[in-house]
C-alpha positions in Angstrom: 9.8 51.5 -15.0 5.6 51.1 -15.8 3.9 54.0 -15.1 0.0 53.9 -14.3 -2.6 56.0 -15.7 -5.9 56.1 -14.4 -8.6 56.8 -16.8 -12.7 57.6 -16.5 -14.8 55.9 -18.7 -18.5 55.6 -18.8 -20.5 52.8 -20.1 -24.0 53.2 -21.6 -27.0 51.4 -23.0 -28.6 53.3 -26.2 -31.2 51.7 -27.7 -29.9 47.5 -28.1 -26.1 48.5 -27.7 -23.9 49.3 -24.9 -21.5 52.7 -25.7 -18.1 53.3 -23.9 -16.1 56.5 -23.1 -13.3 57.0 -22.4 -13.1 61.2 -21.6 -9.4 62.1 -20.9 -8.6 60.5 -24.4 -11.9 60.5 -26.4 -11.4 57.2 -27.5 -15.4 55.7 -27.7 -16.1 52.0 -28.7 -19.4 49.5 -28.4 -20.8 46.2 -27.7 -23.7 44.7 -27.4 -22.8 43.4 -23.5 -21.0 45.0 -20.9 -18.4 43.0 -20.6 -17.9 43.2 -24.6 -17.7 46.8 -24.6 -15.3 46.9 -22.0 -13.1 44.5 -23.8 -13.7 46.7 -27.0 -12.9 49.9 -25.0 -9.4 47.9 -23.4 -8.4 47.6 -26.7 -8.9 50.7 -28.7 -6.6 52.0 -25.4 -4.0 50.0 -26.3 -4.2 50.5 -29.9 -4.1 54.4 -29.0 -0.9 53.8 -27.1 1.2 51.4 -29.4 
């Protein structure tokens, strides 16, 4: 059975790019758009758990 967990993510604009952070896991990412930073953060958490 697959387990589901929820994490808190913060995305903020810094200079000309967005940064994001999963608070509980201390995983960060960045991107030039909100959609890109979301995709990069999902990829980072997938790598963290693989």
